[in-house]
C-alpha positions as CSV (number, residue, x, y, z in Angstrom):
1,C,50.2,-51.8,-18.4
2,R,51.1,-51.6,-14.7
3,L,53.7,-48.8,-13.2
4,T,54.7,-48.9,-9.6
5,L,56.6,-46.1,-8.2
6,H,59.0,-46.8,-5.0
7,N,59.0,-43.6,-2.8
8,P,59.3,-41.3,-5.9
9,A,60.6,-38.0,-5.9
10,M,57.2,-36.6,-7.3
11,T,54.2,-34.8,-5.7
12,P,50.9,-36.7,-5.8
13,Q,49.9,-33.9,-8.2
14,Q,52.6,-34.9,-10.7
15,I,51.6,-38.5,-10.3
16,A,48.2,-37.6,-11.1
17,A,49.2,-35.8,-14.0
18,L,51.4,-38.7,-15.2
19,E,48.1,-41.0,-15.0
20,K,46.0,-38.5,-17.0
21,E,48.7,-38.4,-20.2
22,Y,49.1,-42.0,-20.1
23,E,45.4,-43.4,-19.6
24,D,46.5,-47.0,-20.6
25,V,48.9,-47.4,-17.7
26,E,47.8,-48.2,-14.1
27,V,50.1,-46.1,-11.7
28,S,50.5,-46.9,-8.0
29,Y,53.2,-45.6,-5.6
30,T,54.5,-45.9,-2.3
31,A,55.8,-43.4,0.1
32,D,58.0,-43.5,3.2
33,L,56.2,-42.4,6.7
34,L,58.9,-42.6,9.6
35,G,60.7,-45.2,8.4
36,Q,57.6,-47.4,7.1
37,T,56.9,-47.8,3.5
38,L,53.1,-47.4,2.7
39,D,50.8,-47.2,-0.1
40,G,50.7,-43.9,-1.1
41,R,46.8,-43.6,-1.8
42,I,45.8,-44.9,1.7
43,E,42.7,-43.3,3.1
44,T,43.4,-43.8,7.0
45,L,46.4,-43.7,9.0
46,D,47.0,-45.1,12.5
47,L,49.6,-42.8,14.5
48,S,48.8,-43.2,18.0
49,H,52.2,-44.6,18.5
50,I,54.1,-41.0,17.5
51,S,56.2,-38.7,19.7
52,G,56.3,-35.4,19.7
53,E,59.9,-35.7,18.2
54,D,58.0,-37.2,15.0
55,V,56.0,-34.2,14.4
56,P,58.6,-32.1,12.1
57,A,59.2,-34.9,9.7
58,L,55.5,-35.7,9.6
59,I,54.5,-32.4,8.6
60,G,56.6,-32.9,5.4
61,Q,55.9,-36.7,5.0
62,L,52.2,-36.6,5.2
63,N,52.0,-34.2,1.9
64,M,53.0,-37.3,-0.1
65,F,49.6,-38.8,1.0
66,A,46.8,-37.0,-1.0
67,Y,44.3,-39.4,-0.6
68,L,44.4,-39.4,3.5
69,T,40.9,-38.6,4.7
70,E,41.3,-39.6,8.9
71,V,44.3,-39.9,11.4
72,E,44.4,-41.6,14.8
73,L,46.5,-40.0,17.2
74,T,45.5,-41.6,20.4
75,D,45.7,-45.2,21.4
76,E,43.0,-47.9,22.5
77,S,43.4,-46.7,26.1
78,G,42.7,-42.9,25.1
79,R,46.5,-41.6,25.2
80,S,48.7,-39.4,23.0
81,S,52.1,-38.6,23.8
82,L,51.1,-35.1,21.9
83,S,50.7,-32.2,23.5
84,P,47.5,-30.1,21.9
85,D,50.1,-27.6,20.3
86,Q,51.7,-30.6,18.3
87,A,48.7,-32.0,17.6
88,K,47.6,-28.4,16.0
89,L,50.8,-28.2,13.9
90,L,49.7,-31.7,12.5
91,M,46.3,-30.4,11.7
92,E,47.4,-26.8,10.5
93,A,49.6,-28.9,7.8
94,R,46.7,-30.8,6.5
95,P,43.9,-29.1,7.1
96,D,41.6,-31.3,4.5
97,I,42.3,-34.3,7.2
98,S,40.0,-35.5,9.9
99,F,42.5,-36.0,12.9
100,H,41.4,-37.7,16.0
101,Y,43.2,-36.5,19.1
102,V,42.3,-36.9,22.8
103,F,43.7,-34.5,25.6
104,D,42.7,-33.8,29.0
105,L,41.0,-30.3,29.9
106,F,39.8,-28.9,33.0
107,G,39.3,-32.7,34.4
108,K,37.5,-33.9,31.1
109,K,38.9,-35.9,28.5
110,I,38.0,-33.7,25.0
111,S,38.0,-35.2,21.6
112,T,38.9,-33.2,18.7
113,T,35.6,-34.4,17.3
114,A,33.7,-33.1,19.9
115,E,31.1,-30.8,18.9
116,K,29.9,-29.3,22.5
117,L,31.4,-28.4,25.4
118,E,30.1,-27.7,29.1
119,Y,31.8,-26.7,32.2
120,V,29.6,-25.8,35.4
121,N,31.3,-24.2,38.5
122,V,34.6,-25.6,37.4
123,P,37.4,-23.2,38.7
124,I,38.9,-22.2,35.5
125,G,39.6,-18.5,36.2
126,N,41.2,-16.0,34.0
127,D,44.4,-17.8,33.8
128,G,42.7,-20.9,32.5
129,V,41.5,-18.9,29.4
130,E,44.6,-19.7,27.2
131,Q,44.0,-23.2,27.6
132,L,40.5,-22.8,26.3
133,R,42.0,-21.1,23.4
134,Q,44.4,-23.9,22.5
135,A,41.8,-26.5,22.9
136,L,39.2,-24.5,20.7
137,N,42.2,-24.2,18.1
138,I,42.2,-27.8,17.6
139,L,38.1,-28.7,17.9
140,P,36.8,-27.8,14.2
141,D,33.7,-29.2,14.7
142,C,33.0,-27.4,18.3
143,S,30.1,-25.0,17.9
144,Y,29.0,-24.5,21.6
145,L,31.1,-23.9,24.7
146,K,29.4,-23.3,28.0
147,L,31.2,-21.6,31.0
148,D,28.7,-21.6,33.6
149,S,30.2,-20.0,36.9
150,C,33.9,-20.7,36.0
151,G,35.4,-17.8,37.6
152,I,36.3,-15.7,34.2
153,D,35.5,-12.2,33.9
154,S,33.0,-11.2,31.1
155,E,35.3,-9.1,29.4
156,I,37.9,-11.8,28.9
157,L,34.9,-13.9,27.4
158,A,33.9,-11.6,25.3
159,K,36.8,-11.2,23.5
160,L,37.3,-15.1,23.1
161,R,33.9,-15.0,21.7
162,Q,34.9,-12.6,19.1
163,E,38.2,-14.7,18.3
164,F,35.8,-17.8,17.6
165,P,32.7,-16.7,15.8
166,G,32.1,-20.2,14.8
167,V,31.6,-21.3,18.4
168,N,28.7,-20.0,20.7
169,I,30.7,-19.1,24.0
170,V,27.6,-18.7,26.7
171,W,28.4,-17.8,30.5
172,R,26.3,-16.5,33.2
173,V,25.8,-12.8,33.7
174,Y,23.7,-11.0,36.3
175,A,21.0,-8.3,36.2
176,G,19.1,-6.6,38.5
177,E,18.1,-9.7,40.6
178,E,18.1,-12.1,37.7
179,S,20.8,-14.6,37.0
180,L,20.9,-15.8,33.5
181,L,23.1,-16.9,30.8
182,T,24.4,-15.2,27.5
183,D,22.3,-17.0,25.0
184,V,19.2,-16.1,26.8
185,Q,16.6,-15.1,24.1
186,V,13.7,-13.4,26.1
187,L,14.3,-11.3,28.9
188,K,11.5,-10.2,31.4
189,F,12.4,-7.5,34.3
190,G,10.3,-5.5,36.8
191,H,11.3,-2.6,39.0
192,E,14.4,-4.3,40.2
193,L,16.4,-3.1,36.8
194,K,18.3,0.0,37.3
195,D,21.1,2.0,35.6
196,D,23.9,0.6,37.8
197,N,22.9,-3.3,37.6
198,C,22.1,-3.9,34.0
199,A,25.4,-3.4,32.3
200,D,25.9,-7.1,31.9
201,L,22.9,-7.6,29.5
202,A,25.6,-6.1,26.9
203,Y,27.1,-9.6,26.7
204,C,23.4,-11.2,25.8
205,T,23.8,-10.8,22.1
206,Q,21.0,-13.3,21.2
207,V,17.9,-11.5,22.9
208,K,15.0,-11.3,20.6
209,H,12.3,-10.2,23.3
210,L,12.8,-7.6,26.2
């Protein structure tokens, strides 16, 4: 016996409970998404055509698709009409789904699947840290961010590192006559190290040998 439900006023969990109670009945259902009727059990979805105006409606409608695992938000040319904040709203609504979204960040095309970001001698400055923060909020797989000589104060970067403990945020500091990255593990100094020129060593939190 087969039962097909068209856009039912039921949650996927309620439908699953119905299946469990009537094991001899094959249950399928459809759900509406932005005016389209789709199989409620789809696992992948292409939403590269949507605009920011669609986001509020999507947040509620995506909950009807309990089997979704991947959603595409970027078209074939690598563009999306969504802002990073709008993409973030969708990702927060369904954290169990992998959303693919590409955006510009200081001259680079960044994908939400990125695991590593590096900027060297890029004039980001302290004013650009908020953009970095927004980006890290939609990069669930990113574990490394290098900001080498990007004009950002160490105090600000240290706070950013505290906000994202799962990301190894690395930048350049100076001690004595040495220039080093904050992820250095071995430090060697001679007579040039003094009380007034070693404060930045406090940011080198991965040192194992000094």
